[in-house]
N, C-alpha and C positions, 0 to 999 in steps of 0.2 A: 522231204517235201513239207512245206509249211502251208496249212490252210489259213485263209484270211476270211474272217467272219464280218458280217454286216455290223456296224456299230449301233444301228437303230432299226426301228420298225419303219417301213416305207415301201416305195416302189422304185425299181431300177429305171432311171430315166435314160442314161447313156452308159454304154460300155466303151471305154476309150482305149482298150488294149485288145490284142488278139492272142489266140493260143499260139505258143511258140515264140511270142514276142519277148525280147529282153527288156526288162524295166530297170530303172534307176531308183535309188532311194528317194522317197518323197515325191515321186512322179504321180500325177493324178491318174487313177485307174477307173473309177466309176463315179457317176453322179446319182445320188439317191434322194428322192423327194420324200421327206418324212410326213407324218400325219398332220403336222401343223402347216405344211406347205413350204417349209424351208428346204433348200437344196444343200445336201451334204456332199462335199468332195471327199472321196475315199482315197487315201494315200497310205503307204506303208514305209517304214524306215529300213528297208532292205532292198538290195539289188539281186536280180536273178532272172530266170527264165520261167514264163508262164507255162505250166504243164497241163492245166485244164481250167476252162471257164465253167463254173458250176451254175450260173444263172443266165437268164435272157432278159432283154429289154422288156419293160412293162411287167416284170415279175414282182410279186409282193415278197418282201423279205422281213425277217425278224433277226434279233441278235444271235439266234441259233443257226442262221443260214450261212453256209460257206459260199463265198462269192467266187473265189479263185484259189488255185493251189500254185505255189511258187517253189521252184527249186532254187534255193538261195545260193549265191556264189559267196565265197568267203574271202574274196580279194578286198583288201583295204582300199578305199577310195577317199579322196580328199574333198572336203567341202567346208564352207564357213557357216 
């Protein structure tokens, strides 16, 4: 299982995935508004199944906050 951490300080605006969802590499997972008001799209370069969501909408996060845990699949997928 791979924990995914917040890349910034801010507040979770939207959670775009559900527990048990299958995600694809570089799919948008979360929107986090940082302290400067910018919205960061959180994506990861792996595919797999979401095993747990660790945050809720409107929750404050830091770079030490785990957002989600993913069970990575190891199947090669093609993309450009």
